[in-house]
N, C-alpha and C positions, 0 to 999 in steps of 0.2 A: 249275238252281237254283245260285245262288252261295252257298256256305257259307263263313263267317268266324269266326275266333275273335276275341274282344274282351274287354277287361279293364274294370272299372268305370271310368267317366269318358271312356273311348275313344268315338269317334264314327265313324258311316258317313254319307258324304254321297251322295245320290241326285240327279242331274240339277241340280247346282249350288243347288237351292233347297229340298231335303228333307234335314234332318239328324237322324239316329237317335242318340241318346246311351245309352250302357248306365249307368243310374242306379244299380242296385242288383243285386247277385247273392245270392241267399239259398236255400241248398239247391238244389233242382231248378227254381227259378223266377228269372226275370230280369225286372227293372223297366226299360222303356224310356221315355225321353223323345223325343218327336218334334216337331220344328219344320218347319212346312210352311206355304205361303201359305193363306189363309182359304178360298180356292175349290177347294182339294184335299181332297176328302172322305176321312177316315181312320176305320176301323171294325175292330173285331175280326171275325174271320172269320164266327163265328156270328151276329153282328149283320148283316154284309153279306149273308149267305145269306138271312136272314129278310126284308131289305129287298127283295132280289131276287125271292123267292117272292111278296111282297106285289105288287111291280110285275107279275109274270106273272100274277097272279090278276086284278088290275084289267085288264090288257090283254086276257085272254081273255074277262072279262066284257064289254068294250066291243066286242070282235070280235063276240060272241054278239049283243049288241043290235044291232050294225049289220046282221047277217045276217037278223035278224027284221024290220028295217025295208025289206029289199029284196024 
């Protein structure tokens, strides 16, 4: 993991096409602005985990249905 210190309005560039800007620092919270191509999905980790769990559940159900057909 790369750990960086940034101040308000400073930016981080990832792979030339993703830019993260520190928008605001308030107490123990940091607001980030993220610029990325539309085809790059961006999710908070808890949302990403929920999506992965749902996809795993669907995949398991599909595999179970396939096994029943055999």
